[in-house]
C-alpha positions in Angstrom: 0.0 0.0 0.0 1.5 3.3 -1.0 1.5 6.1 1.5 1.6 9.8 0.7 3.0 12.6 2.8 1.9 16.1 2.3 5.0 18.3 2.1 4.7 21.9 3.2 6.7 24.2 1.0 7.9 27.4 2.8 8.2 30.8 1.2 11.8 31.7 0.3 11.4 35.6 0.3 9.3 38.6 -0.2 7.1 39.1 -3.1 7.8 42.1 -5.3 4.9 44.0 -3.8 6.0 43.4 -0.3 9.5 44.5 -1.1 8.2 47.7 -2.6 6.1 48.4 0.5 9.1 47.8 2.8 11.3 50.2 0.7 8.5 52.8 0.8 8.3 52.6 4.6 12.1 52.9 4.9 12.1 55.9 2.6 9.3 57.6 4.7 11.3 56.9 7.9 14.4 58.4 6.4 12.5 61.4 5.2 11.2 61.9 8.7 14.6 61.4 10.3 16.8 63.6 8.1 15.3 67.0 9.2 15.7 65.9 12.8 19.4 65.0 12.2 20.0 68.3 10.4 18.4 70.2 13.3 20.6 68.4 15.8 23.7 69.2 13.7 22.7 72.9 13.4 22.0 73.1 17.2 25.5 71.6 17.8 27.1 74.0 15.4 25.3 77.0 16.9 26.4 75.9 20.3 30.0 75.6 19.1 29.7 79.1 17.6 28.4 80.4 20.8 31.3 78.8 22.7 33.8 80.4 20.3 32.4 83.8 21.1 32.5 83.0 24.8 36.2 82.2 24.5 36.7 85.4 22.5 34.9 87.4 25.2 37.0 85.8 28.0 40.2 86.6 25.9 39.2 90.2 25.7 38.7 90.4 29.4 42.1 88.7 29.9 43.7 91.3 27.7 42.0 94.1 29.7 43.2 92.6 33.0 46.8 92.5 31.6 46.8 95.8 29.8 44.2 98.0 31.5 42.1 98.4 28.4 40.4 96.4 25.7 42.3 95.8 22.4 41.7 98.4 19.7 39.6 97.1 16.9 42.6 98.0 14.7 45.7 100.1 15.2 48.8 101.1 13.3 52.2 99.7 14.4 52.8 102.4 17.0 52.6 102.3 20.8 51.1 100.5 22.5 50.8 98.0 19.6 54.2 98.2 17.9 56.7 100.4 16.1 57.1 101.6 12.5 53.6 102.6 11.6 51.8 101.6 8.4 48.9 99.2 8.3 48.7 97.6 11.7 47.0 94.6 13.1 43.5 93.8 14.3 42.1 92.9 17.7 42.0 89.3 16.6 45.8 89.4 16.5 46.2 91.4 19.7 44.3 88.7 21.7 46.1 85.7 20.2 48.0 85.0 23.5 44.6 84.9 25.3 43.1 82.3 23.0 46.1 79.9 23.5 48.0 81.1 20.5 50.9 82.7 22.3 53.4 80.9 20.1 51.9 82.5 17.0 51.7 85.9 18.6 55.4 85.8 19.5 56.3 85.3 15.8 54.8 88.6 14.8 57.3 91.5 15.1 54.8 94.5 15.0 57.7 96.5 13.5 55.8 98.3 10.7 53.1 97.3 8.2 52.0 94.2 10.2 48.6 94.2 8.6 49.8 94.7 5.0 53.3 94.4 3.7 55.4 92.8 6.5 57.1 89.6 5.2 57.7 88.3 8.8 54.1 88.9 9.8 52.8 87.2 6.6 55.1 84.2 7.2 53.8 83.9 10.8 50.1 83.6 9.8 50.7 81.7 6.6 48.4 78.6 6.5 47.4 79.0 10.2 43.8 78.1 10.9 42.4 78.9 14.3 39.2 77.1 14.9 38.1 79.5 17.7 37.8 82.1 15.0 35.6 80.0 12.7 31.8 79.3 13.1 31.1 75.7 12.1 28.1 76.8 10.1 29.7 79.4 8.0 29.4 79.1 4.2 32.4 81.3 3.7 35.9 80.2 2.7 38.6 79.6 5.4 41.1 81.8 3.6 41.2 85.5 2.6 41.2 86.5 -1.0 44.6 88.1 -1.1 47.8 88.7 0.9 51.2 90.1 0.3 54.3 87.9 0.0 52.3 85.0 -1.4 51.1 84.1 2.0 47.7 82.6 2.9 45.9 84.2 5.9 42.7 82.8 7.4 39.4 84.7 7.4 37.4 84.9 10.6 33.7 84.4 11.1 33.7 87.0 13.8 33.9 90.8 13.7 34.5 93.4 16.4 32.0 96.1 16.9 33.5 99.6 16.6 30.2 101.5 17.0 27.1 102.3 15.0 26.4 105.0 12.5 25.3 108.0 14.6 26.6 111.1 12.8 24.6 114.2 11.9 22.1 113.4 9.2 22.7 109.7 9.1 22.2 108.3 12.6 20.4 105.0 12.8 19.4 105.9 16.4 16.5 108.5 16.4 17.3 111.4 18.8 21.0 110.5 19.1 23.8 112.2 17.2 27.6 111.8 17.7 30.6 113.4 16.2 32.4 110.1 16.2 31.0 108.8 12.9 33.2 109.9 10.0 33.1 109.2 6.3 36.0 107.9 4.2 37.4 109.8 1.2 38.1 106.9 -1.2 36.3 105.9 -4.4 33.2 103.8 -4.9 35.4 100.7 -5.7 38.0 101.0 -3.0 39.6 102.6 0.1 36.7 104.6 1.5 35.1 102.2 4.0 31.8 104.0 4.1 31.1 105.3 7.6 33.4 104.6 10.5 32.3 105.1 14.1 34.3 104.8 17.3 31.6 104.7 19.9 31.8 100.9 20.5 34.0 98.7 22.6 36.5 97.8 19.8 37.0 101.0 17.8 39.7 102.0 15.3 42.8 103.5 16.7 41.5 103.5 20.3 41.9 101.3 23.3 38.7 101.5 25.5 38.7 101.0 29.2 35.7 99.0 30.4 34.8 101.8 32.7 34.0 103.9 29.6 31.1 101.6 28.9 28.7 103.7 30.9 25.7 102.0 29.4 26.9 98.8 31.0 29.0 96.0 29.6 26.0 93.7 29.6 24.2 96.2 27.3 27.0 96.6 24.8 28.0 94.2 22.0 31.7 93.4 21.9 31.7 91.1 18.8 29.4 89.2 16.6 29.2 87.1 13.4 29.8 87.8 9.7 29.5 84.3 8.4 27.4 84.2 5.3 27.4 85.5 1.7 25.7 88.7 0.6 23.7 88.7 -2.6 23.9 91.5 -5.2 21.2 92.9 -7.4 22.0 90.4 -10.2 21.9 87.4 -7.9 25.6 86.9 -7.4 26.9 85.8 -4.0 29.7 87.9 -2.7 32.0 87.3 0.3 31.9 90.8 1.7 32.8 90.8 5.3 35.5 92.1 7.7 38.4 89.7 7.0 37.4 88.6 3.5 40.0 90.7 1.6 43.2 90.3 3.6 42.5 88.0 6.6 42.5 88.3 10.3 45.9 90.1 10.5 44.9 93.5 9.1 43.2 96.1 11.2 43.8 99.9 10.8 46.5 102.3 9.8 46.2 105.2 12.2 46.6 105.7 15.9 44.1 108.5 15.9 40.6 107.2 16.7 38.5 107.0 13.5 40.9 109.2 11.5 42.5 106.9 9.0 45.6 107.9 7.0 44.8 110.0 4.0 41.0 109.6 4.6 41.2 105.8 4.2 38.9 104.7 6.9 38.5 101.1 6.0 37.8 99.0 9.0 39.1 95.4 8.7 37.9 92.8 11.2 35.9 95.4 13.0 32.7 97.1 11.8 30.4 100.0 12.2 26.8 98.8 12.5 24.7 100.4 9.8 22.3 97.8 8.6 19.9 95.3 10.1 21.0 91.8 11.0 21.1 89.3 8.1 20.3 92.0 5.5 21.8 89.8 2.8 20.1 90.7 -0.5 19.9 93.7 -2.8 23.4 95.0 -2.6 25.0 96.8 -5.6 26.8 94.5 -8.0 30.5 94.0 -7.8 32.7 95.7 -6.8 29.9 97.2 -4.7 30.1 100.8 -3.5 32.6 101.5 -0.7 31.8 105.2 -0.5 28.0 105.2 -0.4 27.1 101.8 1.3 30.4 100.8 2.9 29.8 97.3 1.5 32.1 96.3 -1.3 35.2 94.2 -2.4 37.7 96.3 -0.5 36.5 96.6 2.1 33.2 96.2 3.9 33.4 98.5 6.9 29.6 98.5 7.1 28.9 94.9 6.1 25.9 93.6 8.1 26.1 91.0 10.8 25.2 87.7 9.2 25.0 84.0 10.0 23.5 80.8 8.6 21.8 80.1 12.0 18.0 80.3 11.5 16.6 83.7 12.7 19.6 85.7 13.9 23.2 85.8 15.0 25.3 85.1 18.1 26.8 88.1 19.9 29.2 88.3 22.8 28.6 91.3 25.1 31.1 93.3 27.0 30.6 91.3 30.2 31.5 88.1 28.3 28.0 86.7 28.1 26.8 85.3 24.8 23.3 86.0 23.4 21.4 85.1 20.3 20.0 88.2 18.7 17.1 87.8 16.3 17.3 89.4 12.9 13.9 91.0 13.6 15.5 93.3 16.2 14.9 97.0 15.3 17.8 98.7 13.7 17.9 101.5 16.3 17.9 99.0 19.1 20.9 97.2 17.4 22.6 100.6 17.1 22.1 101.3 20.8 23.6 97.9 21.7 26.6 98.8 19.6 27.5 102.1 21.4 29.0 102.0 24.8 27.8 105.4 26.1 24.8 106.7 24.2 22.8 107.0 27.5 20.1 104.7 26.2 21.0 101.2 27.5 18.9 98.3 26.3 18.2 95.7 29.0 15.8 93.5 27.1 16.5 92.3 23.6 
């Protein structure tokens, strides 16, 4: 008698339809996950940027403790910042020893034209990248566009605040006028710098004692971000910011506050606030207009504070605290925060 056994045949895999369903579910999950990952990354980058500014604020306090005054935003190579004159260095160079870059600082002679033309100074900063001076979220290149002696100098994401436009007829602060805002004498394409003011904590040619901040250090911006492109009328992205042209080393070429040799009042690595935060579009096409807007190829003394962080920029205040300032802040409020002694302190922003 023949017996029969029923053999159960198992399935060896997914059907095509089941496979497509699984792939679709995975794609949906990835689509949901990616924005969350991007938000976490940006939050981490923003926190790192904030910490950089915190370290910069501490460094400026350390400089003040040692010297009795804050570093000048930029100064020629004359006392107390060197000998020989010419284009001097920026505040970012003056605080190098306070951001654990003492070895680099010791290589810079400050013996004339440190900011532009000194071969030893150029050699010292060549190919040196200081992460404390770079926001992780910046879209801008690590290196400046041009240097002398074929050197390569880093560009910073951070800019010192020298003051805010507050001169007669052009003050951004209603009811407040100062004689410290002056205009450069250069052409539209170069060497004017727009409007330079020395009412802030890091002005040109002047070392400010903290006691001079009568509005309160916690109500005055020390430094902030310039970390994103500006866009001109024809849609071209332009890297117009404080250290774009010649890097962190260049600052100013006079030891007279705001004067500028020959009317050249370009402020490198420190800026006079004139425009709202993240005002990135609608600028004149290259080379820009140094004289009328102060935003151009060489250089952008009035370039706005910018970042790629959503909604605003990080700032470090004179007391060393770091705040995130929304780009919706009124321009006159930003101006008051940029001046140390206008008599209109802003406590809530």
